[in-house]
N, C-alpha and C positions, 0 to 999 in steps of 0.2 A: 504494500500500500504506500502511495506517495502522498505527502501532505505539502502544502505551500505555506511558508511562514517567514517572517522577518527574523533573521538571526544576527546577533552582534558580529560585526566584522572581526573583532578580536577573538572570537570563539571558533573561528574557522581555520583549521590547519591546512596549509597548502604545501604538502611534502615534496612535490616535484617542481623544480624550477622551470619556468616558461619565459621565453623572451617575448616581451610585449612590443607591438608596433606602436610607437609614440603617436603617430598620426591617428590611428584607430582609437587609442585611448582618449585623445583630445576631442575627436568627433563624438565619441560616446559621452564624454563629460558634458559637452554642449547639449546633446540630445536629452540626457538625464536631467539637466537643469531646466530644460524647456518643457518636457512632457513626462519626466519620471522614468524609472527603469521599467521597460516593457516586457522583458523576458527574464524570468528568474534564473539564477544559476543553479546547477545541480550539486548537491552535497550528499555524502553518505553519513548516516548517524550510526556510529559503531560504539556501542556501549556508552552512549551519552556524549561522545566526542564527535565533532563535525569535521569532515575531510572534504576539501574541494579539489577537483581535478580538471574541471572545465570552467568556462566563464572567466578566464583570467583577465581579459580586457575590461569586462564589466566590473569585476572585483577591484581592479586597479583604479578605474574611473571613480567608483563610489568612495574608495579610500582617499583619493586625491581631493574629492569634493568635501571631505570631512564628514561623511555619513557615519552614523553609529551602527546602523544595521543594513542588511541587504536582503532582498526577497530571494528565497531559496525554495527549490523543489527538493524536499528531504525524503530520502529513501533509507529505511533501516537496513542494516547489513551486518552479517557476522564478520568477525576478524578475518576469516578466510577470504572473503571478498575483498577486503582492504588489502590483504597481502597480494592478491592478483593484480590490483591496480598499481602496486609498488614494484612489481616484478619487471 
């Protein structure tokens, strides 16, 4: 089951480094300021801890805008699923 909720940015772990395109982040920042975040990022809820592997540009844009939370599609997963994402 997937739920959508606002999660504090500082509660989302991003274990894999992704290189962001600065132009894309800037465009998203402008869009988010004008109309808000339209597409939630996807996070895994593993034993009460949140892990994000996608939505890196949206995450960065919201961080730079000083947002406290970001809208997330949250999917509960066992630690074995997390390990597959880290492999």
